Backbone and ligand atoms as CSV (ligand in chain L), in Angstrom:
chain,resi,resn,atom,element,x,y,z
A,1,MET,N,N,-154.743,-114.788,-137.073
A,1,MET,CA,C,-154.797,-115.784,-138.148
A,1,MET,C,C,-153.578,-115.619,-139.064
A,2,ILE,N,N,-153.016,-116.744,-139.465
A,2,ILE,CA,C,-151.782,-116.712,-140.274
A,2,ILE,C,C,-152.104,-117.170,-141.692
A,3,ILE,N,N,-151.692,-116.361,-142.659
A,3,ILE,CA,C,-151.919,-116.666,-144.071
A,3,ILE,C,C,-150.568,-116.912,-144.732
A,4,SER,N,N,-150.450,-118.046,-145.410
A,4,SER,CA,C,-149.242,-118.329,-146.191
A,4,SER,C,C,-149.503,-117.932,-147.641
A,5,ALA,N,N,-148.599,-117.115,-148.198
A,5,ALA,CA,C,-148.801,-116.593,-149.551
A,5,ALA,C,C,-147.678,-117.052,-150.467
A,6,GLY,N,N,-148.031,-117.287,-151.732
A,6,GLY,CA,C,-147.030,-117.642,-152.718
A,6,GLY,C,C,-147.535,-117.319,-154.115
A,7,ALA,N,N,-146.586,-117.071,-155.010
A,7,ALA,CA,C,-146.959,-116.698,-156.376
A,7,ALA,C,C,-145.773,-116.935,-157.294
A,8,ASP,N,N,-146.056,-117.058,-158.584
A,8,ASP,CA,C,-144.977,-117.050,-159.567
A,8,ASP,C,C,-144.856,-115.636,-160.145
A,9,HIS,N,N,-144.060,-115.508,-161.214
A,9,HIS,CA,C,-143.831,-114.186,-161.812
A,9,HIS,C,C,-145.113,-113.597,-162.396
A,10,GLY,N,N,-146.085,-114.455,-162.745
A,10,GLY,CA,C,-147.364,-113.961,-163.282
A,10,GLY,C,C,-148.313,-113.493,-162.209
A,11,GLY,N,N,-147.965,-113.732,-160.936
A,11,GLY,CA,C,-148.905,-113.405,-159.862
A,11,GLY,C,C,-148.327,-112.618,-158.715
A,12,PHE,N,N,-147.004,-112.359,-158.754
A,12,PHE,CA,C,-146.398,-111.782,-157.542
A,12,PHE,C,C,-146.895,-110.372,-157.226
A,13,GLU,N,N,-147.238,-109.599,-158.269
A,13,GLU,CA,C,-147.686,-108.225,-157.971
A,13,GLU,C,C,-149.004,-108.233,-157.198
A,14,LEU,N,N,-149.938,-109.072,-157.671
A,14,LEU,CA,C,-151.220,-109.161,-156.954
A,14,LEU,C,C,-151.004,-109.766,-155.569
A,15,LYS,N,N,-150.178,-110.815,-155.490
A,15,LYS,CA,C,-149.889,-111.429,-154.175
A,15,LYS,C,C,-149.307,-110.412,-153.206
A,16,ASP,N,N,-148.348,-109.588,-153.671
A,16,ASP,CA,C,-147.724,-108.595,-152.783
A,16,ASP,C,C,-148.737,-107.558,-152.298
A,17,LYS,N,N,-149.625,-107.120,-153.211
A,17,LYS,CA,C,-150.640,-106.129,-152.803
A,17,LYS,C,C,-151.622,-106.732,-151.801
A,18,LEU,N,N,-152.005,-107.985,-152.039
A,18,LEU,CA,C,-152.942,-108.640,-151.112
A,18,LEU,C,C,-152.274,-108.903,-149.766
A,19,ALA,N,N,-150.996,-109.270,-149.793
A,19,ALA,CA,C,-150.272,-109.514,-148.536
A,19,ALA,C,C,-150.198,-108.225,-147.713
A,20,ALA,N,N,-149.933,-107.095,-148.377
A,20,ALA,CA,C,-149.868,-105.807,-147.665
A,20,ALA,C,C,-151.233,-105.472,-147.075
A,21,MET,N,N,-152.287,-105.705,-147.852
A,21,MET,CA,C,-153.643,-105.451,-147.355
A,21,MET,C,C,-153.936,-106.320,-146.131
A,22,LEU,N,N,-153.557,-107.600,-146.208
A,22,LEU,CA,C,-153.829,-108.510,-145.088
A,22,LEU,C,C,-153.091,-108.055,-143.829
A,23,ARG,N,N,-151.842,-107.635,-143.991
A,23,ARG,CA,C,-151.078,-107.170,-142.817
A,23,ARG,C,C,-151.733,-105.939,-142.208
A,24,GLU,N,N,-152.221,-105.027,-143.069
A,24,GLU,CA,C,-152.926,-103.838,-142.557
A,24,GLU,C,C,-154.182,-104.226,-141.794
A,25,GLU,N,N,-154.792,-105.332,-142.207
A,25,GLU,CA,C,-156.022,-105.804,-141.545
A,25,GLU,C,C,-155.721,-106.607,-140.282
A,26,GLY,N,N,-154.423,-106.817,-139.983
A,26,GLY,CA,C,-154.064,-107.492,-138.739
A,26,GLY,C,C,-153.709,-108.955,-138.874
A,27,TYR,N,N,-153.692,-109.471,-140.099
A,27,TYR,CA,C,-153.282,-110.862,-140.288
A,27,TYR,C,C,-151.758,-110.952,-140.287
A,28,GLU,N,N,-151.251,-112.109,-139.869
A,28,GLU,CA,C,-149.827,-112.400,-140.051
A,28,GLU,C,C,-149.690,-113.088,-141.406
A,29,VAL,N,N,-148.700,-112.677,-142.203
A,29,VAL,CA,C,-148.516,-113.252,-143.533
A,29,VAL,C,C,-147.125,-113.864,-143.636
A,30,ILE,N,N,-147.077,-115.134,-144.053
A,30,ILE,CA,C,-145.806,-115.766,-144.414
A,30,ILE,C,C,-145.671,-115.607,-145.923
A,31,ASP,N,N,-144.667,-114.849,-146.359
A,31,ASP,CA,C,-144.477,-114.608,-147.797
A,31,ASP,C,C,-143.433,-115.580,-148.341
A,32,ASN,N,N,-143.903,-116.557,-149.101
A,32,ASN,CA,C,-143.000,-117.556,-149.695
A,32,ASN,C,C,-142.445,-117.130,-151.050
A,33,GLY,N,N,-142.647,-115.857,-151.450
A,33,GLY,CA,C,-142.182,-115.406,-152.757
A,33,GLY,C,C,-143.136,-115.865,-153.853
A,34,THR,N,N,-142.777,-115.638,-155.050
A,34,THR,CA,C,-141.632,-114.920,-155.549
A,34,THR,C,C,-141.867,-113.419,-155.387
A,35,ASN,N,N,-140.804,-112.642,-155.519
A,35,ASN,CA,C,-140.933,-111.207,-155.297
A,35,ASN,C,C,-140.350,-110.380,-156.431
A,36,SER,N,N,-140.278,-110.988,-157.611
A,36,SER,CA,C,-139.755,-110.250,-158.763
A,36,SER,C,C,-140.361,-110.821,-160.041
A,37,PRO,N,N,-140.229,-110.091,-161.158
A,37,PRO,CA,C,-140.789,-110.595,-162.414
A,37,PRO,C,C,-139.937,-111.659,-163.093
A,38,ASP,N,N,-138.832,-112.059,-162.483
A,38,ASP,CA,C,-137.992,-113.111,-163.081
A,38,ASP,C,C,-138.776,-114.422,-163.135
A,39,SER,N,N,-138.629,-115.134,-164.252
A,39,SER,CA,C,-139.412,-116.344,-164.471
A,39,SER,C,C,-139.058,-117.446,-163.463
A,40,VAL,N,N,-140.102,-117.998,-162.846
A,40,VAL,CA,C,-139.954,-119.096,-161.874
A,40,VAL,C,C,-141.027,-120.140,-162.177
A,41,ASP,N,N,-141.023,-121.239,-161.415
A,41,ASP,CA,C,-141.958,-122.334,-161.662
A,41,ASP,C,C,-143.029,-122.374,-160.565
A,42,TYR,N,N,-144.291,-122.215,-160.975
A,42,TYR,CA,C,-145.370,-122.113,-159.978
A,42,TYR,C,C,-145.501,-123.322,-159.044
A,43,PRO,N,N,-145.140,-124.570,-159.441
A,43,PRO,CA,C,-145.308,-125.663,-158.471
A,43,PRO,C,C,-144.476,-125.482,-157.197
A,44,ASP,N,N,-143.326,-124.792,-157.315
A,44,ASP,CA,C,-142.484,-124.590,-156.129
A,44,ASP,C,C,-143.203,-123.753,-155.068
A,45,PHE,N,N,-143.977,-122.796,-155.514
A,45,PHE,CA,C,-144.659,-121.898,-154.574
A,45,PHE,C,C,-145.949,-122.531,-154.054
A,46,ALA,N,N,-146.594,-123.316,-154.916
A,46,ALA,CA,C,-147.762,-124.084,-154.450
A,46,ALA,C,C,-147.340,-125.038,-153.341
A,47,GLN,N,N,-146.200,-125.688,-153.549
A,47,GLN,CA,C,-145.717,-126.648,-152.547
A,47,GLN,C,C,-145.390,-125.959,-151.221
A,48,ALA,N,N,-144.740,-124.813,-151.275
A,48,ALA,CA,C,-144.366,-124.107,-150.040
A,48,ALA,C,C,-145.612,-123.729,-149.235
A,49,VAL,N,N,-146.637,-123.247,-149.922
A,49,VAL,CA,C,-147.861,-122.829,-149.223
A,49,VAL,C,C,-148.615,-124.051,-148.706
A,50,ALA,N,N,-148.706,-125.097,-149.527
A,50,ALA,CA,C,-149.399,-126.322,-149.089
A,50,ALA,C,C,-148.735,-126.877,-147.832
A,51,ARG,N,N,-147.413,-126.896,-147.812
A,51,ARG,CA,C,-146.706,-127.442,-146.638
A,51,ARG,C,C,-146.916,-126.565,-145.408
A,52,ASP,N,N,-146.981,-125.248,-145.581
A,52,ASP,CA,C,-147.261,-124.369,-144.431
A,52,ASP,C,C,-148.604,-124.725,-143.801
A,53,ILE,N,N,-149.583,-125.055,-144.633
A,53,ILE,CA,C,-150.904,-125.390,-144.088
A,53,ILE,C,C,-150.882,-126.781,-143.462
A,54,LEU,N,N,-150.374,-127.754,-144.202
A,54,LEU,CA,C,-150.409,-129.137,-143.707
A,54,LEU,C,C,-149.546,-129.312,-142.458
A,55,GLU,N,N,-148.489,-128.516,-142.344
A,55,GLU,CA,C,-147.597,-128.610,-141.168
A,55,GLU,C,C,-147.962,-127.567,-140.110
A,56,LYS,N,N,-149.158,-126.965,-140.286
A,56,LYS,CA,C,-149.798,-126.098,-139.275
A,56,LYS,C,C,-149.032,-124.808,-138.952
A,57,ARG,N,N,-148.254,-124.333,-139.918
A,57,ARG,CA,C,-147.629,-123.019,-139.733
A,57,ARG,C,C,-148.568,-121.908,-140.161
A,58,ALA,N,N,-149.598,-122.273,-140.946
A,58,ALA,CA,C,-150.559,-121.260,-141.428
A,58,ALA,C,C,-151.962,-121.836,-141.378
A,59,ASP,N,N,-152.944,-120.934,-141.282
A,59,ASP,CA,C,-154.356,-121.354,-141.250
A,59,ASP,C,C,-154.937,-121.460,-142.652
A,60,PHE,N,N,-154.565,-120.503,-143.514
A,60,PHE,CA,C,-155.061,-120.482,-144.891
A,60,PHE,C,C,-153.924,-120.099,-145.825
A,61,GLY,N,N,-154.144,-120.394,-147.130
A,61,GLY,CA,C,-153.152,-120.052,-148.131
A,61,GLY,C,C,-153.720,-119.145,-149.206
A,62,LEU,N,N,-152.830,-118.369,-149.787
A,62,LEU,CA,C,-153.143,-117.481,-150.914
A,62,LEU,C,C,-152.122,-117.779,-152.006
A,63,LEU,N,N,-152.608,-118.191,-153.177
A,63,LEU,CA,C,-151.712,-118.507,-154.292
A,63,LEU,C,C,-152.135,-117.724,-155.531
A,64,VAL,N,N,-151.157,-117.209,-156.248
A,64,VAL,CA,C,-151.440,-116.460,-157.474
A,64,VAL,C,C,-150.417,-116.840,-158.540
A,65,CYS,N,N,-150.900,-117.264,-159.699
A,65,CYS,CA,C,-150.034,-117.365,-160.878
A,65,CYS,C,C,-150.722,-116.574,-161.988
A,66,GLY,N,N,-150.269,-116.706,-163.214
A,66,GLY,CA,C,-150.854,-115.880,-164.269
A,66,GLY,C,C,-152.346,-116.099,-164.413
A,67,SER,N,N,-152.728,-117.364,-164.529
A,67,SER,CA,C,-154.149,-117.705,-164.678
A,67,SER,C,C,-154.781,-118.202,-163.385
A,68,GLY,N,N,-153.959,-118.615,-162.447
A,68,GLY,CA,C,-154.452,-119.282,-161.232
A,68,GLY,C,C,-154.653,-120.775,-161.429
A,69,ILE,N,N,-154.547,-121.237,-162.663
A,69,ILE,CA,C,-154.862,-122.639,-162.956
A,69,ILE,C,C,-153.716,-123.561,-162.512
A,70,GLY,N,N,-152.510,-123.282,-163.013
A,70,GLY,CA,C,-151.398,-124.181,-162.702
A,70,GLY,C,C,-151.111,-124.263,-161.216
A,71,ILE,N,N,-151.147,-123.134,-160.553
A,71,ILE,CA,C,-150.763,-123.114,-159.131
A,71,ILE,C,C,-151.818,-123.803,-158.269
A,72,SER,N,N,-153.096,-123.745,-158.684
A,72,SER,CA,C,-154.131,-124.454,-157.916
A,72,SER,C,C,-154.086,-125.947,-158.208
A,73,ILE,N,N,-153.806,-126.328,-159.459
A,73,ILE,CA,C,-153.644,-127.761,-159.768
A,73,ILE,C,C,-152.510,-128.340,-158.931
A,74,ALA,N,N,-151.392,-127.638,-158.883
A,74,ALA,CA,C,-150.233,-128.136,-158.124
A,74,ALA,C,C,-150.574,-128.281,-156.639
A,75,ALA,N,N,-151.214,-127.283,-156.061
A,75,ALA,CA,C,-151.543,-127.344,-154.624
A,75,ALA,C,C,-152.490,-128.498,-154.325
A,76,ASN,N,N,-153.411,-128.765,-155.249
A,76,ASN,CA,C,-154.398,-129.817,-155.003
A,76,ASN,C,C,-153.823,-131.227,-155.108
A,77,ARG,N,N,-152.564,-131.375,-155.482
A,77,ARG,CA,C,-151.913,-132.687,-155.443
A,77,ARG,C,C,-151.647,-133.143,-154.008
A,78,PHE,N,N,-151.709,-132.207,-153.055
A,78,PHE,CA,C,-151.425,-132.539,-151.663
A,78,PHE,C,C,-152.716,-132.960,-150.975
A,79,LYS,N,N,-152.712,-134.159,-150.394
A,79,LYS,CA,C,-153.881,-134.629,-149.654
A,79,LYS,C,C,-154.150,-133.690,-148.476
A,80,GLY,N,N,-155.381,-133.246,-148.357
A,80,GLY,CA,C,-155.731,-132.330,-147.276
A,80,GLY,C,C,-155.739,-130.882,-147.722
A,81,ILE,N,N,-155.238,-130.637,-148.929
A,81,ILE,CA,C,-155.309,-129.282,-149.488
A,81,ILE,C,C,-156.520,-129.196,-150.400
A,82,ARG,N,N,-157.286,-128.124,-150.198
A,82,ARG,CA,C,-158.433,-127.840,-151.064
A,82,ARG,C,C,-158.266,-126.396,-151.559
A,83,ALA,N,N,-157.645,-126.300,-152.724
A,83,ALA,CA,C,-157.355,-124.980,-153.303
A,83,ALA,C,C,-158.449,-124.624,-154.303
A,84,ALA,N,N,-159.045,-123.462,-154.128
A,84,ALA,CA,C,-160.141,-123.013,-154.987
A,84,ALA,C,C,-159.685,-121.825,-155.830
A,85,LEU,N,N,-159.800,-121.994,-157.139
A,85,LEU,CA,C,-159.518,-120.880,-158.055
A,85,LEU,C,C,-160.773,-120.014,-158.110
A,86,VAL,N,N,-160.673,-118.815,-157.582
A,86,VAL,CA,C,-161.845,-117.956,-157.385
A,86,VAL,C,C,-161.872,-116.842,-158.434
A,87,THR,N,N,-163.016,-116.744,-159.104
A,87,THR,CA,C,-163.176,-115.739,-160.166
A,87,THR,C,C,-164.419,-114.871,-159.957
A,88,ASN,N,N,-165.107,-115.062,-158.867
A,88,ASN,CA,C,-166.258,-114.199,-158.564
A,88,ASN,C,C,-166.597,-114.335,-157.076
A,89,PRO,N,N,-167.434,-113.441,-156.522
A,89,PRO,CA,C,-167.682,-113.480,-155.081
A,89,PRO,C,C,-168.415,-114.740,-154.623
A,90,ASP,N,N,-169.266,-115.306,-155.481
A,90,ASP,CA,C,-169.975,-116.533,-155.090
A,90,ASP,C,C,-169.016,-117.708,-154.933
A,91,TYR,N,N,-168.010,-117.768,-155.813
A,91,TYR,CA,C,-167.028,-118.851,-155.677
A,91,TYR,C,C,-166.238,-118.687,-154.371
A,92,ALA,N,N,-165.941,-117.456,-153.994
A,92,ALA,CA,C,-165.228,-117.213,-152.728
A,92,ALA,C,C,-166.062,-117.737,-151.558
A,93,ARG,N,N,-167.348,-117.445,-151.564
A,93,ARG,CA,C,-168.245,-117.869,-150.478
A,93,ARG,C,C,-168.452,-119.381,-150.498
A,94,LEU,N,N,-168.780,-119.917,-151.677
A,94,LEU,CA,C,-169.084,-121.354,-151.767
A,94,LEU,C,C,-167.864,-122.230,-151.509
A,95,SER,N,N,-166.695,-121.750,-151.882
A,95,SER,CA,C,-165.493,-122.566,-151.653
A,95,SER,C,C,-165.261,-122.796,-150.169
A,96,ARG,N,N,-165.715,-121.870,-149.344
A,96,ARG,CA,C,-165.632,-122.043,-147.894
A,96,ARG,C,C,-166.846,-122.813,-147.363
A,97,GLN,N,N,-168.049,-122.390,-147.733
A,97,GLN,CA,C,-169.263,-123.006,-147.172
A,97,GLN,C,C,-169.362,-124.489,-147.513
A,98,HIS,N,N,-169.091,-124.843,-148.754
A,98,HIS,CA,C,-169.332,-126.214,-149.211
A,98,HIS,C,C,-168.067,-127.056,-149.306
A,99,ASN,N,N,-166.936,-126.422,-149.595
A,99,ASN,CA,C,-165.709,-127.190,-149.885
A,99,ASN,C,C,-164.648,-127.065,-148.795
A,100,ASN,N,N,-164.913,-126.223,-147.803
A,100,ASN,CA,C,-163.916,-125.992,-146.743
A,100,ASN,C,C,-162.535,-125.745,-147.346
A,101,ALA,N,N,-162.507,-124.947,-148.400
A,101,ALA,CA,C,-161.240,-124.642,-149.072
A,101,ALA,C,C,-160.262,-124.031,-148.083
A,102,ASN,N,N,-159.012,-124.460,-148.166
A,102,ASN,CA,C,-157.998,-123.877,-147.284
A,102,ASN,C,C,-156.964,-123.046,-148.054
A,103,ILE,N,N,-157.116,-122.989,-149.375
A,103,ILE,CA,C,-156.299,-122.073,-150.179
A,103,ILE,C,C,-157.210,-121.373,-151.175
A,104,ILE,N,N,-157.021,-120.073,-151.315
A,104,ILE,CA,C,-157.686,-119.321,-152.374
A,104,ILE,C,C,-156.638,-119.006,-153.434
A,105,ALA,N,N,-157.000,-119.249,-154.686
A,105,ALA,CA,C,-156.076,-118.983,-155.794
A,105,ALA,C,C,-156.694,-117.963,-156.735
A,106,PHE,N,N,-155.830,-117.109,-157.274
A,106,PHE,CA,C,-156.259,-116.100,-158.245
A,106,PHE,C,C,-155.371,-116.142,-159.479
A,107,GLY,N,N,-155.921,-115.706,-160.590
A,107,GLY,CA,C,-155.156,-115.462,-161.793
A,107,GLY,C,C,-154.719,-114.009,-161.807
A,108,GLY,N,N,-153.440,-113.781,-161.593
A,108,GLY,CA,C,-152.949,-112.409,-161.465
A,108,GLY,C,C,-153.085,-111.582,-162.734
A,109,ARG,N,N,-153.131,-112.275,-163.886
A,109,ARG,CA,C,-153.240,-111.539,-165.148
A,109,ARG,C,C,-154.687,-111.251,-165.517
A,110,PHE,N,N,-155.625,-111.757,-164.735
A,110,PHE,CA,C,-157.047,-111.629,-165.075
A,110,PHE,C,C,-157.900,-111.093,-163.932
A,111,THR,N,N,-157.260,-110.739,-162.816
A,111,THR,CA,C,-158.016,-110.343,-161.622
A,111,THR,C,C,-157.486,-109.003,-161.123
A,112,SER,N,N,-158.378,-108.031,-160.952
A,112,SER,CA,C,-157.952,-106.738,-160.413
A,112,SER,C,C,-157.715,-106.873,-158.912
A,113,PHE,N,N,-156.878,-105.973,-158.385
A,113,PHE,CA,C,-156.671,-105.965,-156.933
A,113,PHE,C,C,-157.996,-105.726,-156.215
A,114,GLU,N,N,-158.816,-104.831,-156.739
A,114,GLU,CA,C,-160.072,-104.484,-156.066
A,114,GLU,C,C,-160.980,-105.706,-155.938
A,115,ASP,N,N,-161.098,-106.476,-157.024
A,115,ASP,CA,C,-161.916,-107.695,-156.960
A,115,ASP,C,C,-161.293,-108.723,-156.014
A,116,ALA,N,N,-159.982,-108.949,-156.179
A,116,ALA,CA,C,-159.323,-109.971,-155.355
A,116,ALA,C,C,-159.427,-109.629,-153.870
A,117,GLU,N,N,-159.307,-108.351,-153.540
A,117,GLU,CA,C,-159.417,-107.946,-152.130
A,117,GLU,C,C,-160.795,-108.309,-151.582
A,118,LYS,N,N,-161.836,-107.988,-152.357
A,118,LYS,CA,C,-163.209,-108.294,-151.904
A,118,LYS,C,C,-163.399,-109.791,-151.748
A,119,TRP,N,N,-162.937,-110.554,-152.733
A,119,TRP,CA,C,-163.162,-112.004,-152.720
A,119,TRP,C,C,-162.347,-112.679,-151.620
A,120,LEU,N,N,-161.144,-112.172,-151.379
A,120,LEU,CA,C,-160.318,-112.729,-150.301
A,120,LEU,C,C,-160.967,-112.459,-148.942
A,121,LYS,N,N,-161.533,-111.282,-148.763
A,121,LYS,CA,C,-162.197,-110.964,-147.488
A,121,LYS,C,C,-163.430,-111.842,-147.284
A,122,ILE,N,N,-164.168,-112.107,-148.355
A,122,ILE,CA,C,-165.314,-113.027,-148.255
A,122,ILE,C,C,-164.819,-114.414,-147.860
A,123,PHE,N,N,-163.778,-114.867,-148.550
A,123,PHE,CA,C,-163.204,-116.201,-148.286
A,123,PHE,C,C,-162.823,-116.335,-146.811
A,124,LEU,N,N,-162.116,-115.349,-146.278
A,124,LEU,CA,C,-161.578,-115.458,-144.917
A,124,LEU,C,C,-162.645,-115.290,-143.843
A,125,SER,N,N,-163.799,-114.733,-144.214
A,125,SER,CA,C,-164.834,-114.490,-143.190
A,125,SER,C,C,-166.011,-115.459,-143.303
A,126,THR,N,N,-165.929,-116.421,-144.215
A,126,THR,CA,C,-167.053,-117.343,-144.406
A,126,THR,C,C,-166.726,-118.694,-143.784
A,127,PRO,N,N,-167.580,-119.174,-142.874
A,127,PRO,CA,C,-167.306,-120.480,-142.262
A,127,PRO,C,C,-167.756,-121.653,-143.128
A,128,PHE,N,N,-167.153,-122.800,-142.872
A,128,PHE,CA,C,-167.570,-124.066,-143.492
A,128,PHE,C,C,-168.913,-124.477,-142.885
A,129,GLU,N,N,-169.826,-124.957,-143.729
A,129,GLU,CA,C,-171.162,-125.340,-143.237
A,129,GLU,C,C,-171.188,-126.730,-142.626
A,130,GLY,N,N,-170.203,-127.561,-142.930
A,130,GLY,CA,C,-170.187,-128.912,-142.362
A,130,GLY,C,C,-171.346,-129.750,-142.893
A,131,GLY,N,N,-171.886,-130.624,-142.023
A,131,GLY,CA,C,-173.032,-131.459,-142.403
A,131,GLY,C,C,-172.713,-132.345,-143.589
A,132,ARG,N,N,-173.588,-132.331,-144.596
A,132,ARG,CA,C,-173.395,-133.219,-145.761
A,132,ARG,C,C,-172.095,-132.920,-146.504
A,133,HIS,N,N,-171.622,-131.679,-146.367
A,133,HIS,CA,C,-170.383,-131.312,-147.071
A,133,HIS,C,C,-169.161,-131.977,-146.444
A,134,GLU,N,N,-169.242,-132.240,-145.144
A,134,GLU,CA,C,-168.138,-132.921,-144.449
A,134,GLU,C,C,-167.928,-134.308,-145.057
A,135,ARG,N,N,-169.020,-135.025,-145.287
A,135,ARG,CA,C,-168.938,-136.384,-145.857
A,135,ARG,C,C,-168.268,-136.341,-147.233
A,136,ARG,N,N,-168.600,-135.351,-148.012
A,136,ARG,CA,C,-168.056,-135.258,-149.372
A,136,ARG,C,C,-166.557,-134.958,-149.342
A,137,ILE,N,N,-166.162,-134.115,-148.400
A,137,ILE,CA,C,-164.733,-133.809,-148.280
A,137,ILE,C,C,-163.961,-135.037,-147.819
A,138,GLU,N,N,-164.579,-135.814,-146.890
A,138,GLU,CA,C,-163.925,-137.062,-146.472
A,138,GLU,C,C,-163.736,-137.991,-147.670
A,139,LYS,N,N,-164.730,-138.014,-148.577
A,139,LYS,CA,C,-164.610,-138.862,-149.757
A,139,LYS,C,C,-163.462,-138.397,-150.661
A,140,ILE,N,N,-163.268,-137.097,-150.743
A,140,ILE,CA,C,-162.114,-136.593,-151.530
A,140,ILE,C,C,-160.830,-137.108,-150.917
A,141,ASP,N,N,-160.726,-136.998,-149.583
A,141,ASP,CA,C,-159.491,-137.417,-148.907
A,141,ASP,C,C,-159.248,-138.915,-149.031
A,142,ASN,N,N,-160.320,-139.677,-149.255
A,142,ASN,CA,C,-160.167,-141.140,-149.356
A,142,ASN,C,C,-159.957,-141.626,-150.784
A,143,ILE,N,N,-159.925,-140.732,-151.741
A,143,ILE,CA,C,-159.687,-141.156,-153.129
A,143,ILE,C,C,-158.263,-141.677,-153.241
L,1,RB5,C1,C,-146.457,-118.477,-166.511
L,1,RB5,O1,O,-146.214,-117.838,-167.719
L,1,RB5,C2,C,-147.870,-119.053,-166.512
L,1,RB5,O2,O,-147.920,-120.213,-167.277
L,1,RB5,C3,C,-148.322,-119.323,-165.093
L,1,RB5,O3,O,-148.281,-118.151,-164.369
L,1,RB5,C4,C,-149.737,-119.838,-164.940
L,1,RB5,O4,O,-150.653,-119.069,-165.651
L,1,RB5,C5,C,-149.913,-121.281,-165.163
L,1,RB5,O5,O,-150.995,-121.861,-164.973
């Protein structure tokens, strides 16, 4: 499974730690940066990850900015992207079961590595339930 990762200066440390963890677990990771604390603009990294998914270079995306808010808003501008800002284990599970989320987003300034690791593993191992949720996702795509 291929994960596309991206972050701004507020999220790169958590993104880098999660990317290393994913590689140790056997995932392939496309690292779209950023890789330093120099100030950058989160929409650029949201776009890179969204395009990796929509153009089928990656199966899922991981995005981190300071709060997780801006980078998930930016990713969700792309039709077919369902980016979920996850702040607890239930959101990680439900974003997959009900929303078929294809990007998980974290707030790097508010999320510990230990929590993010657990929530990311839940996200990646939880299947979409389909059924009535499929209809709702189609309605999102038709807005
Ligand atoms: C950057 O300072 C910060 O605004 C950004 O990382 C993010 O929190 C935006 O939503």
